[in-house]
C-alpha positions, -999 to +999 in steps of 0.1 A: +863-490-118+841-521-118+803-523-119+799-521-082+819-489-081+800-475-110+767-482-092+780-462-062+784-432-086+752-432-106+716-444-100+714-467-131+709-504-124+705-535-146+688-540-169+694-503-178+730-500-167+750-497-199+785-497-184+806-527-173+838-509-164+856-476-164+890-482-180+904-447-172+892-413-160+907-380-152+893-345-144+878-340-178+875-373-196+864-409-191+869-442-211+843-469-203+833-502-218+802-523-223+802-558-237+769-567-254+760-604-246+744-622-276+714-630-254+707-594-244+670-590-244+669-560-266+683-581-295+651-603-294+631-574-308+656-552-326+656-570-350+648-607-345+665-619-377+692-592-378+699-581-342+713-545-339+718-524-309+696-493-311+715-461-316+697-445-287+712-471-264+747-461-276+738-425-267+725-437-233+758-456-226+777-424-234+755-403-212+759-428-183+797-426-187+793-388-186+773-391-154+801-411-138+826-384-148+802-357-135+797-376-103+833-368-094+825-331-094+792-330-075+779-344-042+762-375-055+742-380-023+724-347-030+723-344-068+722-367-098+733-359-133+704-358-158+705-354-195+691-321-208+699-322-245+717-340-273+732-323-304+749-334-336+742-371-331+758-393-358+755-431-362+783-445-383+784-483-378+759-510-368+766-526-334+759-563-332+756-589-304+788-600-288+806-567-296+822-544-270+815-507-269+844-484-261+829-452-248+850-420-246+834-388-231+851-355-227+839-325-206+841-294-228+826-269-205+810-265-171+788-236-160+779-241-123+757-273-123+755-275-161+779-298-180+786-299-217+802-330-231+813-347-263+812-385-268+826-411-292+814-447-291+834-472-311+836-509-317+869-525-327+884-491-334+856-481-357+833-452-346+797-463-342+783-431-328+793-395-320+773-370-301+774-338-280+752-336-250+745-316-219+737-327-183+726-308-153+731-318-117+695-321-105+684-324-068+674-359-059+638-361-049+630-378-016+609-409-022 
């Protein structure tokens, strides 16, 4: 799945779309990627002399991948997956400009419109973040 196809599944858009492609996906898991260009604006301020991707953005990438997975299970025109909690978040490795995130998310449980997931973010085979999170399928408000 390319970026255009991802944008058909979730409402995120640049500069806050943290997925470039979906490598694979089945009923309960997804593997996505995001390459971090060296000129990414966030690196200008975090930190100017030692640029590092904030851990919260690794979590956001994982939750967006989870949203793509969930979008296959709900009517995306009526509802949108929204994060409701994060648990057991661990940051294991710094992520630097030019690196590529491999994002793997697995659905562990579904209770109606509530989804419970586990994620692993890695760079070059090394885990950079792990987390558990929950999402709910929320009605989209008319604007």
